[in-house]
Structure formats: C-alpha cells, structure tokens
C-alpha positions in Angstrom: 0.0 0.0 0.0 2.8 2.4 0.9 4.5 1.6 -2.5 1.2 2.5 -4.3 1.0 5.8 -2.4 4.6 6.5 -3.2 4.1 6.0 -6.9 0.9 8.1 -6.8 2.7 11.0 -5.2 5.5 10.7 -7.8 2.9 10.9 -10.6 1.3 14.0 -9.0 4.7 15.6 -8.7 5.5 15.0 -12.4 2.2 16.4 -13.5 2.4 19.5 -11.3 6.0 20.2 -12.3 5.3 19.7 -16.0 2.3 22.1 -15.8 4.5 24.7 -14.0 7.2 24.6 -16.6 4.7 24.6 -19.4 3.0 27.7 -18.0 6.4 29.4 -17.7 7.3 29.1 -21.4 4.0 29.3 -23.3 3.3 32.3 -25.5 0.3 34.6 -25.0 -3.0 33.8 -26.5 -5.8 36.0 -27.8 -6.2 39.2 -25.7 -9.4 39.7 -23.8 -9.8 43.3 -24.9 -8.6 45.7 -27.6 -7.8 45.1 -31.3 -7.4 41.4 -32.1 -9.4 40.3 -29.1 -12.8 38.6 -28.7 -14.5 41.4 -26.8 -16.5 42.5 -29.9 -17.7 39.0 -30.9 -21.5 39.2 -31.6 -22.2 36.0 -33.5 -20.8 32.5 -34.1 -22.7 31.7 -37.3 -22.5 32.9 -40.9 -23.8 32.1 -44.3 -21.4 31.2 -47.2 -22.0 32.2 -50.8 -20.0 31.1 -53.8 -19.8 32.2 -57.4 -17.5 31.8 -60.4 -15.4 28.9 -61.6 -12.2 27.8 -59.9 -10.5 26.5 -63.1 -11.0 29.9 -64.7 -9.7 31.9 -61.7 -13.0 33.6 -61.2 -14.2 31.7 -58.1 -15.2 33.9 -55.2 -16.6 33.3 -51.7 -18.4 35.8 -49.6 -19.6 35.5 -46.1 -22.4 37.2 -44.3 -22.6 36.9 -40.5 -25.9 36.0 -38.8 -25.7 39.3 -36.8 -24.4 42.3 -38.8 -22.0 44.8 -37.2 -24.4 47.7 -37.4 -27.8 45.9 -37.3 -29.0 45.8 -40.9 -25.7 46.7 -42.5 -22.0 46.0 -41.9 -18.5 47.2 -43.1 -16.8 45.0 -45.7 -13.4 43.4 -45.7 -12.0 42.5 -49.2 -9.5 39.7 -48.3 -6.8 39.0 -50.9 -4.9 35.8 -50.4 -1.3 34.8 -51.2 -0.3 33.1 -54.5 -1.4 29.6 -55.0 -3.8 29.5 -52.0 -6.5 27.7 -53.8 -8.5 26.0 -51.0 -11.8 27.5 -50.1 -11.5 29.9 -47.1 -12.7 28.9 -43.7 -13.0 25.2 -44.7 -9.3 24.3 -43.9 -7.9 27.3 -45.7 -4.8 29.1 -44.4 -6.7 32.2 -43.5 -9.7 30.5 -41.7 -8.8 31.8 -38.3 -8.6 35.4 -39.4 -11.7 35.3 -41.5 -13.8 33.8 -38.7 -12.5 36.4 -36.3 -13.8 39.1 -38.7 -17.2 37.3 -39.1 -17.7 36.9 -35.4 -17.4 40.7 -35.1 -20.2 41.1 -37.6 -18.1 42.1 -40.6 -18.9 41.0 -44.2 -15.9 39.3 -45.9 -15.4 39.0 -49.6 -12.7 36.5 -50.7 -11.9 36.4 -54.4 -9.9 33.4 -55.4 -8.0 34.8 -58.3 -5.4 32.3 -59.5 -5.8 29.0 -61.3 -2.4 27.5 -60.2 -0.5 28.2 -63.4 -1.1 31.9 -64.0 1.7 34.0 -65.3 0.1 37.5 -65.7 -0.4 39.5 -62.5 -2.6 42.0 -64.4 -5.1 39.3 -65.4 -5.3 38.0 -61.8 -5.9 41.5 -60.3 -8.6 42.2 -62.9 -10.3 38.9 -61.9 -10.2 40.1 -58.3 -11.8 43.4 -59.1 -14.5 41.9 -61.4 -15.6 39.2 -59.0 -15.6 41.6 -56.1 -17.9 43.9 -58.0 -20.2 41.0 -58.6 -20.2 40.0 -55.0 -21.1 43.6 -53.9 -24.0 43.6 -56.3 -25.3 40.3 -54.9 -24.9 41.4 -51.3 -26.8 44.6 -52.0 -27.8 47.0 -49.3 -26.3 45.0 -46.4 -22.8 46.0 -47.5 -21.6 49.4 -46.4 -19.8 50.2 -49.6 -18.5 53.5 -48.1 -17.0 51.6 -45.2 -14.7 48.9 -46.8 -11.1 47.9 -46.0 -8.7 46.1 -48.3 -6.4 43.4 -46.8 -3.8 41.3 -48.6 -1.0 38.9 -47.8 2.0 38.3 -50.0 1.0 38.9 -53.6 -2.4 39.9 -52.2 -0.5 42.8 -50.6 0.8 43.8 -54.0 -2.8 43.7 -55.3 -3.8 46.0 -52.5 -1.2 48.6 -53.5 -2.4 48.4 -57.2 -6.1 48.1 -56.5 -7.2 51.7 -57.0 -5.0 52.2 -60.0 -6.5 49.2 -61.7 -10.0 50.4 -61.2 -11.0 48.6 -58.0 -13.9 49.7 -55.9 -13.1 52.6 -53.4 -12.1 51.6 -49.9 -11.3 53.6 -46.8 -7.9 52.0 -46.0 -5.6 49.1 -47.0 -3.5 46.7 -44.9 -0.7 44.6 -46.4 1.0 41.7 -44.7 4.5 40.8 -46.1 3.6 42.4 -49.5 5.4 40.5 -52.3 6.1 43.5 -54.6 8.4 41.5 -56.8 8.1 37.7 -57.0 11.5 36.9 -58.4 13.0 36.3 -54.9 13.3 33.4 -52.6 15.0 31.1 -55.0 12.5 31.3 -57.8 14.1 29.9 -61.0 15.1 32.6 -63.5 13.3 30.9 -66.3 10.0 31.3 -64.4 10.7 34.9 -63.7 11.2 35.6 -67.4 7.8 34.2 -68.2 5.9 36.4 -65.7 4.1 39.6 -66.6 4.3 41.8 -63.6 2.1 44.6 -62.3 3.6 48.1 -62.7 3.0 49.1 -59.1 5.0 52.3 -59.4 2.4 53.6 -62.0 -0.7 52.1 -60.2 0.1 52.9 -56.6 -0.3 56.7 -56.8 -4.0 56.2 -57.3 -4.2 55.3 -53.6 -5.6 58.3 -51.7 -6.5 56.6 -48.4 -4.4 55.4 -45.4 -2.2 52.4 -45.6 -0.7 50.0 -43.0 2.2 47.9 -44.1 3.0 44.9 -41.9 6.2 42.9 -42.0 8.1 40.4 -39.9 11.8 40.3 -39.2 12.0 36.6 -40.1 11.1 37.3 -43.8 14.8 37.7 -44.6 17.7 35.9 -46.1 18.0 34.0 -49.3 14.6 32.3 -49.0 12.7 35.5 -48.1 9.6 36.0 -50.2 8.9 39.6 -49.1 12.1 41.1 -47.9 12.4 44.4 -46.1 13.4 46.5 -49.2 10.1 45.4 -50.8 8.2 46.9 -47.9 10.1 50.1 -48.4 9.2 50.0 -52.1 5.5 49.6 -51.1 5.7 52.5 -48.7 7.4 54.8 -51.2 5.1 54.0 -54.1 2.1 55.3 -52.1 3.0 58.9 -52.8 -0.6 60.2 -52.4 -1.7 58.2 -49.4 -2.7 60.7 -46.7 -1.3 58.5 -43.9 1.0 55.5 -44.2 3.1 53.5 -41.7 5.3 50.4 -41.7 5.4 48.1 -38.7 7.7 45.2 -38.0 6.9 42.3 -35.6 10.1 41.0 -33.9 10.5 37.3 -33.6 10.7 36.1 -30.0 12.2 32.7 -29.3 12.1 33.0 -25.5 9.4 30.3 -25.0 7.9 27.4 -26.9 6.4 27.5 -29.4 8.3 30.6 -30.5 6.6 33.6 -32.0 8.1 34.1 -35.4 7.4 36.8 -38.0 8.1 34.7 -41.1 6.4 35.0 -44.5 3.6 32.5 -43.6 2.9 34.0 -40.2 -0.3 35.8 -41.2 -1.9 32.5 -42.0 -2.9 29.5 -39.9 -1.9 27.9 -37.5 -3.0 30.9 -35.4 -0.8 32.1 -32.6 -0.1 35.3 -30.6 1.5 37.0 -33.5 -1.8 36.6 -35.5 -4.1 37.8 -32.6 -1.9 40.7 -31.5 -0.3 41.9 -34.7 -1.9 40.9 -38.0 -5.5 40.7 -36.7 -5.1 43.7 -34.5 -3.9 45.9 -37.4 -6.9 45.0 -39.6 -9.2 45.6 -36.7 -7.7 49.0 -36.2 -8.1 49.9 -39.8 -11.7 49.0 -39.7 -11.9 51.4 -36.7 -10.3 54.2 -38.7 -7.0 53.9 -36.9 -3.6 53.4 -38.6 -1.3 54.5 -35.7 -1.5 52.1 -32.9 0.4 50.5 -30.0 0.3 46.7 -30.3 -0.2 44.7 -27.1 2.0 41.7 -27.7 1.3 40.3 -24.2 3.7 38.3 -22.0 5.0 34.8 -21.9 3.7 32.4 -19.3 6.2 33.5 -16.7 5.4 37.2 -17.1 8.3 38.1 -19.4 7.0 40.6 -22.0 7.0 39.6 -25.6 9.3 41.7 -27.8 7.4 44.8 -28.9 6.4 45.7 -32.5 8.5 48.4 -34.1 7.1 51.4 -35.9 9.7 51.8 -38.6 8.9 55.1 -40.2 6.2 57.4 -41.2 8.0 60.5 -42.7 6.3 63.8 -43.2 4.6 64.7 -46.4 7.0 65.4 -49.3 9.8 63.0 -48.1 10.3 59.6 -49.5 13.0 57.2 -48.3 14.5 54.0 -49.5 16.8 51.5 -48.0 18.1 48.6 -49.9 19.3 45.9 -47.5 21.6 43.3 -49.1 20.7 39.7 -48.4 22.4 37.6 -45.8 25.1 36.4 -46.1 26.3 39.8 -47.2 27.2 39.9 -50.9 28.1 43.6 -50.5 28.2 45.7 -47.5 26.5 48.8 -48.9 23.3 50.4 -47.9 21.7 52.8 -50.5 19.9 55.6 -48.7 17.9 58.0 -50.9 15.6 60.7 -49.9 13.7 63.6 -51.4 12.9 66.6 -49.4 11.5 69.9 -50.7 12.1 68.7 -54.2 15.8 67.9 -53.8 16.7 64.3 -54.5 19.8 62.9 -52.8 21.4 59.5 -53.0 24.1 58.2 -50.7 26.0 55.0 -50.8 27.0 54.1 -47.2 29.1 51.4 -45.7 26.9 48.8 -43.9 29.3 46.1 -42.6 26.7 43.9 -40.9 24.1 44.3 -43.7 21.2 45.3 -41.5 20.2 48.4 -43.5 21.7 50.9 -41.0 25.0 52.4 -41.8 27.8 52.9 -39.3 28.8 56.0 -41.1 26.0 58.0 -39.3 24.6 60.1 -42.1 23.0 63.4 -41.3 19.7 64.0 -43.1 18.0 67.4 -43.7 15.3 68.6 -41.5 11.9 67.0 -42.2 13.3 63.7 -43.3 13.8 60.5 -41.3 16.6 57.9 -41.8 16.0 54.7 -43.5 15.1 52.6 -40.4 13.8 53.3 -36.9 14.5 57.0 -36.8 18.1 56.0 -36.0 20.7 56.9 -38.6 23.8 55.4 -36.9 24.2 51.7 -36.3 24.6 51.1 -32.6 26.3 47.7 -33.2 28.1 47.8 -36.6 29.4 44.2 -36.4 26.1 42.3 -35.8 22.9 42.2 -37.8 20.5 44.2 -35.6 17.9 46.1 -37.7 15.8 46.6 -34.5 18.7 48.6 -32.8 17.7 47.2 -29.4 19.6 48.9 -26.6 18.1 47.7 -23.3 20.3 49.9 -21.0 20.2 52.9 -23.3 23.9 53.3 -23.2 24.3 53.8 -27.0 25.8 50.4 -27.5 23.3 47.9 -29.1 22.4 44.7 -27.2 23.9 42.7 -30.0 27.3 44.1 -29.3 27.1 43.7 -25.5 26.0 40.1 -25.4 26.1 37.1 -27.7 23.1 37.1 -30.1 21.6 33.7 -30.0 18.1 33.0 -31.4 17.0 29.8 -29.6 14.2 27.9 -31.2 13.9 25.2 -28.6 15.5 23.6 -25.5 14.4 20.2 -24.4 15.4 17.5 -21.9 14.2 14.0 -22.7 14.3 11.1 -20.2 15.7 7.7 -21.2 16.5 4.8 -18.9 19.5 5.8 -16.9 20.3 8.9 -19.0 18.9 12.3 -20.1 19.3 13.8 -23.7 19.5 17.6 -23.6 18.8 19.0 -27.1 18.6 22.5 -28.4 18.1 24.2 -31.8 19.2 27.7 -32.7 17.8 29.8 -35.5 20.8 32.1 -35.7 24.1 32.6 -33.9 26.2 35.8 -33.9 29.7 35.9 -32.3 29.0 32.6 -30.6 31.9 30.5 -29.4 29.9 27.6 -28.0 27.7 26.1 -25.2 27.8 24.6 -21.7 25.3 22.5 -20.0 24.5 23.0 -16.3 22.5 20.6 -14.0 20.8 20.9 -10.6 18.5 18.9 -8.5 16.5 22.0 -7.6 15.1 24.7 -9.9 16.7 27.5 -7.8 19.6 25.4 -6.5 23.3 25.3 -7.4 23.9 24.4 -11.0 27.1 22.6 -12.0 28.6 22.4 -15.4 28.5 18.8 -16.7 30.2 19.0 -20.1 34.0 18.7 -19.8 34.8 20.9 -22.8 32.9 23.8 -24.5 30.5 22.5 -27.0 31.7 24.2 -30.2 29.2 26.5 -32.0 28.1 25.3 -35.4 25.5 28.0 -36.4 25.9 31.2 -38.3 24.1 34.6 -38.3 21.8 33.3 -41.1 21.5 29.6 -40.2 21.3 28.0 -36.8 22.2 24.4 -35.9 20.9 21.4 -33.9 22.8 20.2 -30.8 22.4 17.3 -28.3 24.3 16.3 -25.2 23.8 13.0 -23.4 24.0 13.1 -19.6 24.5 9.6 -18.2 25.4 10.6 -14.7 21.7 10.5 -13.5 19.6 8.2 -11.4 16.1 7.0 -12.2 13.2 8.6 -10.4 15.3 11.7 -9.6 14.3 15.0 -11.1 16.9 17.1 -12.7 17.0 20.7 -14.0 19.1 21.8 -16.9 20.3 25.2 -18.1 22.0 26.0 -21.4 24.8 28.6 -21.4 25.9 30.3 -24.6 29.3 31.9 -24.6 30.4 34.5 -27.1 33.9 35.0 -28.5 34.7 37.6 -25.8 33.7 35.2 -23.0 30.3 36.9 -22.2 27.7 34.3 -21.5 23.9 34.1 -21.4 21.8 31.4 -19.6 18.7 29.7 -21.0 16.2 27.6 -19.2 15.8 25.7 -17.0 14.1 22.6 -18.3 13.4 19.7 -16.1 13.1 15.9 -16.5 12.8 12.8 -14.4 14.3 9.6 -15.9 11.9 6.7 -15.8 9.4 8.7 -13.8 6.7 6.0 -14.4 7.4 2.3 -14.7 
C-alpha cells in the first residue's frame, strides 16, 4: 500500500512540475480586450455564398454573419490571399482563423480566389479580383456598407492592395498589407520562371491610392529564402505617394518560450498564434476602426516576461520619400543605399553597412523633415552584428547585439531515457557565438554545476542555426533534474537559457 501511495505521489509531482514549466514558457494567446481580441464578438454563425469557376480563376466566396455589425448593415473586408492558395477559405484554408475572427465581429468578408495555379500574368489576376468583387457587392446589396470597406492582402495579395485603386478597384477607406510581395523573383524562384511572368507596374498604379495604408512585416522574412524582404516593404511605402497616412510596422520574432513567436512570411496564415491575434488581426481591426497609428499589445510569456514589442519603422512627413536597400544575408556587398527627397531635392548616398542590416555605421546626417531609412536612428549602434531593431536595453548607446552574444534559440528540451537524459537545443541564428555549456541541478533554484568537460563548439551562423544534443549519463532513475544552457560569445560573455526539467523513468 505504501508503495502505491509513493508512486501516486510521484505521478502527481510529475504532472504538477510539467504544468508549472509549461506555464512558464507558453506564449500569450488572444487578448481579452482591444484590437485582435474577442470582446466584440457578436455571433458564431454565418452564411457562405460562392460564385465563379475555380479552373478559370473567377471563383469567389463571400460570407455574411448572422448578426451584422451595425444591425442591418456591416462594413466589408475584401480579403486577398497569397499566391497559389486555392483552397476555399474557412474550410481548412490558411486564413480560416482570421476570416472567422472578422465574421464573429459582424463584418462581411469577400474572398476572391484569383489564381488557377498556373497563372503568369499578374494584371489578369488582379482584374479577376476586381471583377468578381464587384459582382459580390452587387449580390450582397444594401447589407454591404460600400462606403466603409477595408482592403487586406497577404504576400501577392498585398501587392494587389497597392495596385487596387490604379487598376479600377472599388473605393475603400484603407488598406492593410502583410508581407507584401512586390516583386516575385526572390526566394530562389528559377530565373526561367521569372522571365515568363508579366508583372504589375505598381509604381504607376500605386499613386491612385488616396487613403491610409498600414504595411506589416516580420523580421524573419529575410535571407536567401525571403519572399517579401524588407526592401520590398520600403518600395511599397514609397510607391504610395498620395496616401494621406501610411506606416510600416515590424513584428520582432521572439524565441524565449515554446512555441516561438516568429514573423516569417507565412505568419499571417494558420496555424493561429499570438502574432496573429496581437499583430496581423489587430492591425486590420484598427483599420476597420479608422486607426492606422496604434500600439500593439504583444502580451507576455507564461512566466510574465513581455514579448518583444512591435517596431514602428517610419512614417515620414509629407514630401519626403525614403528608400533603404538591404543586401541579403550572407552579405554579398556591405553597402546600404539611402535615398531621400525633401522639398524637391533628391539625394542618393552609398553608405558602408558592414553587418548588412540596413543601418550604416557612417552615421549620415539628413536634412530637417526627413527621417533615416530605419527606426529613426541613422547610426548603427552595433556595426558588427545584424540588428535592424537597434535594441539597446540599458540605453547606453551600444546595441544589445554588441554587448551580449546574439543567439536566437528555437527550442531547448530534456528527454528522459532509462539511466540517461538527452539535452537537445536548436538555434535559428548565432552571432559571435563560441559555444555552449550544460549545467545541471536537482533543484530549480539550486546550485547548477557544469557537466560537459569541454565547451560544445558553436556550429551556427548569423543566417543559419544548428541542432545540438548532449547525453547526460550521470543520473539516477526517479530523480528530477533541472538543466540550463549557457551560450558563450567570442569575448567570454555568457547568457543562460532555461531551466528545463526531466525525471528519468518517472513512471514504470
């Protein structure tokens, strides 16, 4: 009987400890109030309507909630998908979570499915969008508030948003783009395919936009595989020369807990996480509420640590246009091109950018009325490390990336095996990293002792992380162990991660 009680207590301890650790590292969910939250949900049901032919690229879905936002009428969201997203929305589609969020608030959603899977002419696809949307608005009739519509687009859908007005699309009050793919011949697309494409002339079409614009981007849409890199967001911003209000936001990836919150190209689509609720969904909610300048509530991790904040990159005054071309990582050339036009005087400067983050260490001085290319900060606070966010926690003028080793940790786990524990970790990127050490303790807040005899050599780079594992055989079954991971930079500065816990052979 005593043995059964002992095993029962061990099981309870394992469950309680696992829950505690899980709570410490989980990301925030949907907020309870504000943009992106569920506080304005008024219905759970809606009616789906369909028209057009998928094989011809004219298929369209529109959704009318059972309870309309304003009683008998509702604002309209025209939702433009990314390239080759051919599944019907809501029914397993990438954007199901976002569309249902809008419907539950009482908004009408129009979703034109514009590509057939082998389209080569962007002009044709955009015209399909416009024609099918016009047909949907006619079918919806008086329920649609046609003077209260917002355009939203992801990837190539973002490009279509920029070109919408110039191509004759119905008037909207604002547009929101997420990772706008202004030029598709990036991310490893074969040159032969690029040569076959007929692209939209967005520089000619975008000036027709005379309403506010929110441009959303994530800092993980970078590198050789990026589909909508930073310089394309700058191009989108600068093309909207007649927009009365425009802003670019960047969500910073945060790898503190698990699962990580990552601003990659597919982040605006399912599966839904805190980045969707608090960034992409929140921005569109704000635009529907006639707001383009907002403070994003990114929430906190389970242990109370705040998630990295969203950056407002720039919103220069009227008459000033700026452009920063950031070379891809790894750097092929360490030059940032900064061009600006103020009061009719165009200027172009080629500036040294050793770490290739779009901010020159040459500290250019711009005329009054113009802002620098990134973050209102024209001098790189850490010239030797890629740090476009220019984070400086202690405000001493030296970027965090130069004060500590810059490790983006995707995961840290400890797995129990009979008589041993496997500690494994994966990095997304490593800057100035020399290697790692593993520390173990029998208490969470106890004394941790290093268990690896030699430094575990770093294998990652600033653009590509690595996977590591260490096997600890000096353990006893039924004992609980806590592990911490230490990264050590080339100057000997270290940072601790964890702890994670495990109990070998907890249950027989």
